[in-house]
C-alpha positions in Angstrom: 205.3 138.8 121.4 206.6 135.5 122.5 208.5 133.2 120.1 210.7 130.0 120.2 213.9 131.2 118.9 216.7 129.1 117.5 219.7 131.4 118.6 222.4 129.2 117.1 222.9 125.6 116.2 221.9 123.5 119.3 220.5 126.5 121.3 216.7 127.1 121.3 214.7 129.1 123.8 211.3 131.0 124.5 212.0 134.7 124.2 210.2 138.0 123.7 210.7 139.4 120.1 209.2 142.2 118.3 205.9 141.5 116.8 205.3 141.8 113.1 204.1 145.1 111.4 200.5 145.4 110.1 200.1 143.4 107.0 200.9 145.3 103.8 199.4 144.9 100.3 198.7 141.3 99.6 199.8 140.1 103.1 197.8 138.5 105.9 198.6 138.5 109.6 197.8 135.1 111.3 197.9 133.8 114.8 199.4 130.2 114.6 197.2 127.6 116.5 199.1 124.5 115.7 202.7 123.9 114.4 203.9 120.5 113.5 207.5 119.7 114.0 209.3 117.7 111.3 212.8 116.1 110.7 214.0 119.3 108.9 213.3 121.3 112.0 215.5 119.0 114.0 218.2 119.2 111.4 218.0 122.9 111.2 218.2 123.1 115.1 221.4 120.8 115.2 223.0 122.8 112.3 222.9 119.8 109.9 220.7 121.7 107.6 222.6 124.8 106.3 221.1 127.6 104.3 223.0 129.2 101.5 225.1 132.3 102.5 223.4 134.5 99.9 220.2 134.0 101.9 221.6 135.9 104.8 222.3 134.8 108.4 220.9 131.4 109.2 220.4 132.4 113.0 218.6 133.6 115.1 215.5 132.1 113.4 212.0 131.4 114.6 211.2 127.8 113.1 208.0 126.2 112.1 206.6 125.5 108.7 203.7 123.1 109.3 201.1 125.6 110.3 197.4 126.0 111.1 196.4 129.5 112.1 193.7 132.1 112.5 193.5 135.1 110.3 194.1 138.2 112.6 194.2 141.0 110.1 194.2 141.4 106.3 196.1 143.9 104.2 194.8 145.7 101.2 194.5 143.8 98.0 193.8 140.4 99.4 191.3 138.0 97.9 187.8 138.8 99.1 187.1 135.4 100.5 189.5 135.9 103.5 188.1 136.8 106.7 189.4 137.7 110.2 189.0 134.9 112.6 189.1 132.3 109.7 191.2 129.0 110.3 193.8 128.5 107.5 196.7 126.3 106.7 199.9 127.8 105.5 201.6 127.0 102.2 205.1 127.6 103.5 207.0 128.2 100.3 207.9 131.1 97.9 210.0 130.9 94.8 211.9 133.2 92.5 209.8 132.7 89.5 212.8 133.4 87.1 215.0 130.2 87.2 214.7 127.2 84.8 212.5 125.1 87.2 210.1 128.2 87.8 209.8 129.0 84.0 209.2 125.3 83.0 206.2 124.5 85.4 208.5 123.0 88.1 208.4 125.8 90.7 208.5 123.4 93.6 212.2 122.5 92.4 213.3 126.3 92.6 216.8 126.5 93.8 216.1 129.9 95.2 212.9 129.1 97.1 212.2 130.5 100.6 210.7 128.5 103.2 209.2 130.0 106.5 210.9 128.7 109.6 214.2 128.2 107.6 214.9 131.1 105.3 212.5 133.6 106.9 210.7 133.7 110.2 208.5 130.8 111.0 205.4 130.0 113.0 206.6 129.2 116.6 205.5 132.5 117.7 202.3 134.3 118.6 202.0 136.1 115.2 203.2 135.7 111.7 202.8 137.8 108.5 202.6 135.8 105.3 201.5 136.5 101.6 197.9 136.1 101.0 198.6 133.5 98.2 200.1 131.2 100.9 196.9 131.1 102.9 194.4 128.2 102.4 191.1 128.2 104.3 190.3 124.9 106.2 187.1 125.6 108.1 186.2 122.1 108.9 189.6 120.7 110.1 190.8 120.7 113.7 194.0 122.8 113.9 196.3 119.9 114.4 194.9 118.2 111.3 195.2 121.5 109.4 198.9 121.7 110.3 199.3 118.2 108.9 198.3 119.4 105.4 201.9 120.4 104.8 203.5 116.9 105.2 200.5 115.5 103.3 201.3 117.9 100.4 204.7 116.5 100.1 203.1 112.9 99.8 200.6 114.2 97.2 203.3 115.4 95.1 205.4 112.3 95.4 202.4 110.1 94.6 201.7 112.1 91.5 205.5 111.8 90.4 205.1 108.0 90.9 201.9 107.9 88.8 200.3 105.5 91.2 197.2 103.9 89.7 194.2 102.0 91.2 194.8 98.4 92.0 198.7 98.8 91.9 200.8 97.2 94.6 202.9 100.1 96.0 205.7 99.7 98.7 206.7 102.6 100.9 210.2 102.2 102.6 210.1 104.2 105.8 207.3 104.7 108.2 207.9 108.3 109.4 205.3 111.1 108.9 206.2 111.4 105.3 206.1 107.7 104.5 202.8 107.4 106.4 201.4 110.3 104.4 202.7 108.7 101.2 200.8 105.4 102.2 197.6 107.3 102.7 198.0 109.2 99.5 198.5 105.9 97.5 195.5 104.4 99.3 193.5 107.3 98.2 194.3 106.6 94.6 193.1 103.0 95.1 196.4 101.4 95.3 197.4 98.4 97.6 200.2 99.5 99.9 202.9 97.8 101.9 205.2 99.6 104.3 208.6 98.5 105.6 210.3 99.9 108.5 212.5 98.9 111.5 210.2 100.3 114.2 207.2 98.3 115.4 205.3 101.2 116.6 205.4 102.9 113.2 204.3 99.7 111.5 201.4 99.5 113.9 200.1 102.9 113.0 200.3 102.1 109.3 198.5 98.7 109.9 195.6 100.6 111.6 195.4 102.8 108.5 194.9 99.7 106.2 198.5 99.1 105.1 200.3 95.8 104.9 203.5 95.9 106.8 207.0 94.3 107.2 209.4 94.8 109.9 212.6 95.0 108.2 214.6 94.2 111.3 213.0 90.8 111.3 212.5 89.9 107.7 214.1 90.4 104.3 212.3 93.6 103.0 213.1 92.8 99.3 211.9 89.2 99.4 208.8 90.1 101.4 207.8 92.9 99.0 208.3 90.6 95.9 206.3 87.9 97.6 203.5 90.3 98.4 203.4 92.2 95.0 204.2 89.2 92.9 207.5 87.7 91.6 208.1 90.6 89.2 208.1 93.1 92.2 206.0 96.1 92.8 205.7 98.6 89.9 206.2 101.6 92.3 208.4 102.0 95.4 208.8 105.0 97.5 211.9 105.6 99.4 211.1 107.8 102.5 214.3 107.3 104.5 217.1 109.0 102.7 219.8 106.4 103.2 222.0 104.6 100.6 220.8 101.2 101.8 217.2 101.9 101.4 217.7 103.6 98.2 219.5 100.4 96.9 216.6 98.3 98.5 214.1 100.1 96.6 215.9 99.6 93.2 216.3 95.8 94.1 212.6 95.3 94.9 210.9 97.3 92.1 209.7 95.6 89.0 211.3 95.9 85.6 210.0 99.0 83.9 209.0 100.2 87.4 209.2 103.6 89.2 211.4 104.3 92.2 210.5 107.8 93.8 213.0 109.2 96.2 211.4 111.1 98.9 213.8 110.8 101.8 216.5 113.6 102.3 220.1 112.7 102.8 223.5 113.8 101.7 225.4 110.5 101.4 226.4 109.1 98.1 224.7 105.9 96.9 226.1 103.0 94.6 223.6 101.4 92.2 224.3 98.7 89.6 224.2 100.3 85.9 222.3 97.4 84.6 219.3 98.3 86.8 218.8 101.0 84.2 219.9 99.4 81.1 218.5 95.8 81.6 215.4 96.6 83.7 214.8 100.1 82.3 213.9 101.6 85.6 212.6 105.1 86.1 214.3 106.8 89.1 212.5 110.0 90.2 213.3 112.6 92.8 210.4 114.4 94.6 210.7 117.7 96.4 208.1 119.6 98.4 204.9 120.5 96.6 202.9 123.0 94.4 199.9 125.0 95.4 197.8 122.3 93.7 199.4 119.6 95.6 198.6 121.7 98.9 194.9 122.0 98.0 194.7 118.3 97.2 196.4 117.5 100.6 193.6 119.5 102.4 191.2 117.2 100.8 193.0 114.0 101.7 193.4 115.2 105.3 189.7 115.7 105.5 188.9 112.3 104.0 191.4 110.4 106.2 191.1 112.5 109.3 191.0 109.4 111.6 194.1 108.0 110.0 196.0 111.3 110.2 194.8 111.9 113.8 196.7 108.7 114.8 199.9 110.0 113.5 199.8 113.1 115.7 201.1 111.5 118.8 202.2 114.3 120.9 200.8 117.9 121.5 202.5 120.6 123.7 201.8 124.3 124.3 204.1 127.0 123.1 205.5 127.5 126.6 206.7 123.9 126.6 208.0 123.7 123.0 211.7 123.7 123.8 211.4 120.7 126.1 208.9 118.9 123.8 211.2 119.3 120.8 214.2 118.0 122.9 212.1 114.9 123.9 211.0 114.3 120.3 214.5 114.4 119.2 215.6 112.0 121.9 212.7 109.6 121.4 212.0 109.1 117.7 210.6 105.7 118.3 207.9 107.2 120.5 207.1 110.4 118.8 205.7 110.3 115.3 204.3 113.8 115.0 204.9 116.6 117.6 202.4 119.5 117.4 203.1 122.7 119.2 199.7 124.4 120.1 199.7 128.2 119.9 199.0 130.7 122.5 195.3 130.8 123.6 
């Protein structure tokens, strides 16, 4: 079968690879229809994202974990509701079930989790075998929208971590796909939402989805957020960039007794004033990936906000053009919000 293979850091190409075996007990064979490409895909391709050595060789790897697919074959012992030809969205994670996080209701934080397209083969291919429990029917969603359920599920988990309430002013720092999804998730809870970013085109998309916006290249984001939310500041701030400067920005703008949810991924260290915790009694929360329950909720939200989500899917290309399309997206982040690779017909 054809697949887009990342052979080594910085090298990706379309290749013929062996197809998967027939699905075994509890497994489903799917034919990917649409695969969203995200920042972690770029970081994996460049070699910045490194998998633990105990997980086995990082390369070669077929990437792709934001997936809509059609069921092609069903192994024995699968749930009776699954049918060949059915459109599904793929929950891309599996966890160990034995660590502290798994045994204390926080499986999404499992340090031994496996993600398709990173630790095991992903969906930039004509076929993929996956556990039936990772397959969610999405009959009424277009394939590209169904693929967006995965980034939306990350937002659902973050919004739950932040305990966003109806009527609350919420600030989202960062207007990439995850920040945009967090904004929609907060709107779904009845919050008022402001987004800050440096890129005008990202802010334009957020504005069309009913979000107040501030261009942080032209205005003081902290002052603007406090002016919008009230002098005390917004009670909830989501940091969706992963940079020390924006983490500090989030801490500076949030209200006393407020919640800062760190969603952005980064490896730099950040300095914060100790009295932000002892005088203002802030809650700083991390948020990582999602649960099965979050994924099911994400499917609902994508369906409810399908026009807003569709605006975020700015580029679509066929599997044969995936390598060039991914290179273009990496070189033009101001133009490409979400690239979707369409599967073979």
